[in-house]
C-alpha positions in Angstrom: 0.1 0.1 0.2 1.3 3.3 -0.9 3.0 5.5 2.0 2.1 2.7 4.4 4.1 2.9 7.8 4.0 -0.6 8.5 7.0 -0.7 10.4 5.3 1.8 13.3 4.5 -1.2 15.8 2.2 0.8 18.3 0.1 2.3 15.2 -3.3 0.6 15.0 -4.1 -1.7 12.4 -5.9 -0.1 8.9 -8.9 -0.5 7.7 -9.0 -2.7 4.6 -10.3 -1.0 1.3 -12.8 -3.3 -0.6 -12.2 -0.8 -3.9 -8.9 0.4 -5.3 -7.8 1.5 -8.9 -4.0 2.0 -10.4 -5.3 5.3 -11.8 -8.5 7.7 -11.8 -8.7 10.1 -14.8 -10.8 13.2 -15.3 -11.0 13.6 -19.3 -12.4 17.2 -20.3 -14.4 17.6 -17.3 -16.4 20.7 -17.7 -19.9 22.1 -16.1 -21.9 25.1 -16.6 -24.5 26.6 -14.9 -26.7 28.6 -17.4 -24.1 30.6 -19.9 -21.4 30.7 -16.8 -18.7 28.1 -17.2 -17.4 26.8 -13.6 -15.3 24.6 -14.8 -13.9 24.1 -18.5 -11.7 21.2 -19.8 -10.2 19.6 -16.4 -7.8 16.8 -17.4 -5.9 15.3 -14.5 -4.6 11.9 -13.7 -4.6 10.7 -10.1 -2.6 8.0 -9.2 -3.4 5.6 -6.4 -1.8 6.7 -2.9 -1.8 10.2 -3.9 -2.7 13.4 -2.3 -3.8 15.9 -5.1 -4.8 19.3 -3.7 -7.1 21.4 -5.9 -6.5 25.3 -5.1 -7.6 28.5 -6.1 -9.4 31.7 -4.9 -13.1 31.5 -4.7 -15.0 30.9 -7.5 -12.2 29.5 -9.6 -13.7 26.0 -10.0 -11.9 23.7 -7.3 -15.2 22.9 -5.2 -17.0 22.2 -8.8 -14.3 19.7 -9.9 -14.8 18.0 -6.3 -18.5 17.7 -6.9 -18.3 16.6 -10.2 -15.5 13.7 -9.2 -18.3 13.0 -6.2 -21.3 12.7 -8.4 -22.7 15.3 -6.8 -22.9 17.8 -9.8 -23.5 16.3 -13.4 -20.8 16.7 -15.9 -21.8 19.1 -18.8 -19.0 17.6 -20.7 -15.9 15.2 -20.6 -15.6 11.8 -18.5 -14.1 10.3 -15.3 -12.8 6.8 -15.3 -11.5 4.6 -12.7 -9.0 2.4 -14.5 -11.2 1.4 -17.1 -14.6 1.6 -15.7 -16.1 4.8 -16.7 -17.9 6.2 -13.2 -19.2 9.7 -14.4 -22.5 7.5 -15.3 -22.9 6.2 -11.7 -24.7 7.5 -8.5 -22.3 9.0 -5.6 -23.3 6.0 -3.8 -21.9 3.8 -6.2 -18.4 5.4 -6.6 -17.1 4.0 -3.4 -15.6 7.5 -2.6 -15.6 9.3 1.1 -16.0 12.8 1.9 -15.4 15.2 4.4 -17.0 18.4 4.4 -16.3 22.0 5.7 -19.3 22.0 7.9 -18.5 18.1 9.2 -22.2 17.0 8.6 -22.4 15.5 12.0 -25.6 14.0 13.7 -25.8 16.0 16.6 -28.3 13.2 18.5 -26.0 10.9 17.9 -22.6 9.7 19.7 -19.0 10.0 18.2 -19.3 6.0 17.6 -23.0 6.1 16.3 -21.8 9.1 13.8 -18.8 6.9 12.5 -20.7 3.7 12.6 -23.7 5.1 10.4 -22.5 4.5 6.9 -21.9 0.8 8.0 -25.1 0.6 9.6 -26.7 1.9 6.3 -25.1 -1.1 4.4 -26.6 -3.7 6.7 -23.6 -4.9 7.5 -23.4 -7.6 10.8 -23.3 -5.6 14.1 -19.9 -7.1 15.5 -18.5 -6.0 12.1 -20.0 -2.4 12.3 -18.7 -2.0 15.9 -15.2 -3.3 14.8 -14.7 -1.0 12.2 -16.0 2.0 13.7 -13.8 1.3 17.3 -11.0 1.1 14.8 -11.7 4.2 12.8 -12.0 5.9 16.3 -8.7 4.6 17.1 -7.3 6.1 14.2 -8.0 9.3 14.7 -7.5 9.4 18.4 -10.8 9.6 19.7 -11.5 6.7 21.9 -11.8 8.8 25.2 -14.8 10.7 23.4 -16.5 7.3 21.4 -19.4 7.8 24.0 -20.0 11.8 23.4 -22.1 13.9 21.4 -20.8 16.2 18.8 -21.5 19.4 20.8 -19.5 18.1 23.6 -16.7 18.2 21.3 -14.0 20.7 19.9 -14.0 21.9 16.6 -10.7 20.2 15.8 -12.4 16.7 17.6 -15.7 17.2 15.7 -13.2 17.4 12.3 -11.7 14.0 13.5 -15.3 12.6 13.6 -15.8 13.3 10.1 -12.6 12.1 8.9 -13.3 8.7 11.0 -16.5 8.7 9.3 -15.0 8.7 5.6 -12.5 6.1 6.2 -14.5 3.6 7.8 -16.0 3.1 4.7 -13.2 2.0 3.5 -13.0 4.1 0.5 -11.1 4.0 -2.7 -11.0 7.9 -2.7 -11.4 10.3 -0.1 -12.6 13.9 -1.2 -11.9 16.6 1.4 -13.7 20.1 0.6 -11.9 22.8 2.8 -12.2 20.9 6.1 -10.0 23.1 8.1 -11.7 26.5 7.5 -13.6 26.8 10.3 -11.0 25.8 12.6 -8.4 28.3 14.2 -4.8 28.8 13.5 -3.7 26.4 15.9 -5.9 23.5 15.3 -5.6 23.8 11.7 -2.0 23.1 12.2 -2.6 20.0 14.1 -5.1 19.1 11.6 -2.8 19.4 8.8 -0.6 16.8 10.6 -3.4 14.5 11.3 -4.7 14.5 7.8 -1.2 13.7 6.3 -0.5 11.1 8.9 -3.7 9.1 8.2 -3.0 9.7 4.7 0.5 7.9 4.9 -0.3 5.4 7.2 -3.5 4.1 5.8 -2.1 4.7 1.7 -5.2 6.9 1.0 -5.8 8.4 -2.1 -7.0 12.3 -1.2 -8.3 14.8 -3.1 -8.0 18.0 -1.4 -9.8 21.6 -2.1 -8.8 24.7 -0.3 -7.6 28.5 -1.0 -4.9 28.3 1.3 -1.4 27.7 -0.3 0.4 27.0 2.8 -1.7 24.1 3.4 -1.9 23.2 0.2 2.2 23.1 0.1 2.6 21.1 3.2 -0.5 18.4 2.5 -0.3 17.5 -1.3 2.1 15.3 -3.6 0.6 17.5 -6.4 -1.1 20.8 -6.5 -3.8 21.6 -9.6 -4.0 25.6 -9.4 -7.2 27.2 -10.9 -8.4 30.3 -12.3 -12.1 30.9 -13.7 -12.7 27.7 -14.2 -9.4 26.5 -16.0 -6.0 24.7 -14.8 -3.2 27.2 -14.9 -0.7 24.5 -13.3 -0.2 21.1 -12.2 2.9 20.2 -10.4 4.8 19.0 -7.2 4.9 21.9 -4.5 8.4 22.5 -5.1 7.7 23.0 -8.7 4.8 25.7 -7.7 7.0 27.5 -5.3 9.9 27.8 -7.2 8.8 27.7 -10.7 5.2 29.0 -11.3 4.4 29.1 -14.8 2.2 32.2 -15.0 2.0 35.9 -12.9 -1.5 34.4 -12.1 0.4 31.3 -10.2 2.9 33.3 -8.8 0.5 35.9 -7.1 -1.4 32.8 -5.5 2.0 31.1 -4.6 3.0 33.7 -2.1 5.2 36.1 -5.1 3.6 38.9 -2.7 6.0 41.5 -4.7 4.1 42.3 -8.2 5.8 45.0 -10.1 4.7 46.4 -13.6 7.6 47.1 -15.2 8.7 46.9 -19.1 11.4 44.6 -20.8 14.6 45.7 -22.1 17.1 43.6 -23.7 18.3 40.3 -22.8 21.6 40.2 -20.8 24.0 37.7 -20.5 22.5 36.6 -16.8 19.0 37.1 -17.9 16.4 39.7 -19.0 16.4 43.3 -18.2 13.3 45.2 -16.9 12.9 48.9 -16.1 10.3 51.6 -14.9 9.2 53.5 -11.6 13.1 54.2 -11.2 14.3 50.4 -11.2 16.5 48.6 -13.4 16.6 45.1 -12.7 17.7 41.6 -14.0 15.5 38.7 -13.9 14.4 35.1 -14.9 12.3 35.2 -17.9 9.1 32.8 -17.7 7.3 32.9 -21.1 7.9 35.0 -24.4 9.1 38.4 -24.1 10.0 41.0 -26.7 11.6 44.4 -25.9 9.3 47.2 -24.8 6.6 44.4 -23.5 4.9 45.0 -20.7 5.7 42.6 -17.6 5.5 41.9 -14.2 8.3 41.4 -12.2 7.9 38.7 -9.0 9.9 38.3 -6.4 8.8 36.5 -2.6 9.4 38.7 0.7 12.0 36.2 1.8 14.2 36.6 -1.2 14.5 40.2 -0.7 17.7 40.7 1.1 19.2 43.5 3.1 22.5 44.6 2.0 25.9 46.2 3.9 24.7 50.4 3.6 26.7 51.6 0.4 26.3 48.4 -1.8 25.3 49.5 -5.4 25.3 47.4 -8.9 22.9 44.8 -10.4 19.6 44.4 -8.4 20.2 46.6 -5.5 18.6 49.3 -4.9 17.7 52.0 -1.7 14.4 52.0 -0.1 12.9 53.5 3.2 11.5 50.9 6.1 7.6 52.5 6.4 5.9 49.2 8.5 7.8 46.1 10.6 5.7 43.5 12.0 7.6 41.4 14.6 7.4 37.6 13.9 9.6 35.8 16.1 12.8 35.2 14.4 12.0 37.3 11.7 10.3 40.8 10.9 7.9 41.4 8.2 8.8 44.5 6.7 7.2 46.9 4.0 9.5 49.5 2.6 9.2 51.9 -0.1 11.8 52.7 -2.9 12.7 56.2 -3.9 10.2 56.3 -7.0 7.4 54.9 -5.0 7.3 51.1 -5.0 6.0 49.1 -2.1 8.1 46.2 -1.3 7.4 43.2 1.0 10.3 41.6 2.9 11.2 39.2 5.5 14.5 39.7 7.3 16.4 38.8 10.4 17.9 42.4 10.4 16.4 44.7 13.2 14.7 47.4 11.5 12.5 50.3 12.2 10.3 52.7 10.8 12.3 55.5 9.0 15.5 53.3 8.5 17.1 53.8 5.3 18.1 50.3 3.6 19.9 48.9 0.6 17.8 46.0 -0.8 18.9 43.5 -3.1 17.2 40.2 -5.0 19.3 37.5 -6.9 18.8 37.4 -10.6 17.4 33.6 -10.2 15.0 34.7 -7.5 13.3 37.5 -9.4 10.7 36.0 -12.3 9.6 38.0 -15.0 6.3 37.3 -16.7 4.4 38.6 -19.8 1.8 41.2 -18.0 -1.6 39.4 -18.5 -3.4 41.8 -16.5 -3.8 39.3 -13.3 -1.5 40.5 -10.6 -3.1 41.6 -7.8 -0.1 43.3 -5.3 1.3 45.7 -7.9 3.2 47.6 -5.4 4.1 50.6 -7.4 0.4 51.1 -8.7 -1.1 53.8 -7.0 -4.7 52.7 -5.3 -7.6 54.1 -7.0 -9.9 57.0 -5.8 -13.4 55.6 -4.8 -15.6 55.3 -7.3 -12.5 55.1 -10.1 -11.5 51.7 -11.5 -7.7 50.9 -10.7 -5.5 51.9 -13.4 
C-alpha cells in the first residue's frame, strides 16, 4: 500500500479497502451553470496513494471539480474513469468515495461512535463488524476517550476528526475533502494538517483536497492543481509551483507578494533586463517576451535581502522602511523605494520605520512574466480613488 508505515508497531491496524484503482482520470471535465462555465476542460490523472490539492481563490472551480468527481454535480462535458471503468455515469453511492465537508455534517443527537458507524449500519453489515470497524476508525483519529460523547460536547478539531473517521471507516477508494479546516482556528488548523497527512500516509489513502490556502496545499499535497476562472493554470509538485510558477497568476497565488509592473528591456548574459518606476533589474524570464513589452517582475518577500549600506550594482536599490511586524525570528517589513514602489520582505535584521536600507534580489529569484493583467499586488501602482476603476 502506497505510503504505508507498517513498521510502526504501536500504530493501530488500518481498515482494509474493498475497492482500489491504479489511476483515476478526469478527461475534459466541464460544468456550466446556465451560460457560466464554472469548470472547463479539466484533464487530470490521479495515481493510487496520491494526495492531490485543488487550489485557487473563491470561484475558481475547485469545489465544482470536487463535486463533479463525487457525483454531486453531473458533468456538462468530459468523462471520469477509474482504470477502465467509466464512473461519471454512476450515482455517488456507487462510486465508493468518502467525503469530508467543511461543516462536518455530524448528527447532533448521535454519539461519536454512532456517527462513525452510521454508513456501515446503512449498508446492513453485521453488528459485530460495524462495531469493530467503527472502533478501529475512532482509534485511528485518537478519539477513543470521546466515543460516547455527542458532537456538541467536542471541540472543533475533535468534530473534524469524527468527520474524517466517518469517511475512512467505509474503506473508500478515494477520500474527497472540501476545505475541511476552514472553520478551525490557526492552532487547530496546524494540528489537523499534521493529522490528515499522518492518516493519508499510514493508510495509503488516495485523497483529493480542496483549499484556498497555499501554505496548507504546499504542506499536505504530493501534487497541486491551481485553477483560475474554471481553467487549470498549472499542475505540479509543491516544489514546482513554489519555485517555478508558469504565469503571474500562479506566482501571485503561491506567495510572490511583490508583483511589480515594468517594461522588458534587451536580454543580457545573465537574464532579462526590466525597467521602470526608477528600477533597473535583471531577472529570469518565464514565457515569451519582446523588448518594450509590459511585464510583471515577481519576487517572494523572503528573497528580498537587506544589503550592507553603500552596496550598489545590479539588482540593488535604496528604500525606506515604512512598516515593521515582529514575527519571532524574523520581521515582516514593508519598504518603499525612492520612486514609490512598495516592497515586502522578511528579514532577521532589526529594522525600524524610517530606516534607510539597501535591498537586493538575486537574478534567479526574480521571475519576469508577460503582463496578462491578473496581478493583484502591484506594489508600484497607486490605489484607485473612490468610485474609480484601478489603473
